[in-house]
C-alpha positions in Angstrom: 28.1 25.3 -60.4 26.4 21.6 -60.8 23.4 23.4 -62.7 25.7 25.3 -64.9 27.8 22.7 -66.1 24.4 20.4 -66.6 22.8 23.3 -68.2 26.1 24.2 -70.7 26.1 20.4 -71.6 22.6 20.1 -72.6 22.8 23.6 -74.6 26.2 22.5 -76.2 24.5 19.0 -77.4 21.0 20.3 -78.3 21.1 18.9 -82.1 24.3 20.8 -83.1 25.9 19.0 -85.7 29.6 19.7 -87.2 30.5 22.1 -89.9 30.5 21.1 -93.0 32.0 22.7 -96.4 28.6 22.8 -97.6 27.1 25.4 -95.4 26.9 29.0 -96.0 29.0 31.5 -93.8 25.9 33.0 -92.1 25.0 29.5 -91.0 28.8 28.6 -89.8 28.7 31.9 -87.7 25.3 31.0 -86.4 26.6 27.9 -85.1 29.7 29.0 -83.5 27.7 31.8 -81.7 26.6 30.7 -78.5 22.8 31.1 -77.5 21.3 32.5 -74.4 21.2 28.9 -72.5 25.2 28.8 -73.2 26.0 32.3 -71.9 23.9 31.7 -68.5 25.3 28.2 -68.2 28.6 30.0 -68.1 27.6 32.7 -65.6 26.3 30.0 -63.4 29.8 28.0 -63.6 31.7 31.5 -63.1 29.6 32.5 -60.1 29.8 29.0 -58.6 33.7 29.0 -58.9 33.7 32.5 -57.4 31.4 31.6 -54.4 33.9 28.4 -53.6 36.9 30.9 -54.2 35.3 33.3 -51.6 34.5 30.6 -49.2 38.0 28.9 -49.1 39.7 32.5 -48.5 37.0 33.1 -45.8 37.8 30.2 -43.7 41.8 30.9 -44.2 41.1 34.1 -43.0 39.1 33.2 -39.9 41.5 30.3 -38.8 44.5 32.9 -39.3 42.6 35.4 -37.0 41.9 32.9 -34.5 45.5 32.7 -33.6 
């Protein structure tokens, strides 16, 4: 999850500037669409969160089952 957050931060700030009224529509669309690095970062963050959630649920189930 930490790697995903770091990767997302790096890809989001990789030289992107704001959108200007002087840009063409194609340039604006290209800047708004995320690249592969951003997608991989989001997947890593999601998987990290899912692993943490499953771990918490598993611990709760083990505690309940031990009674």
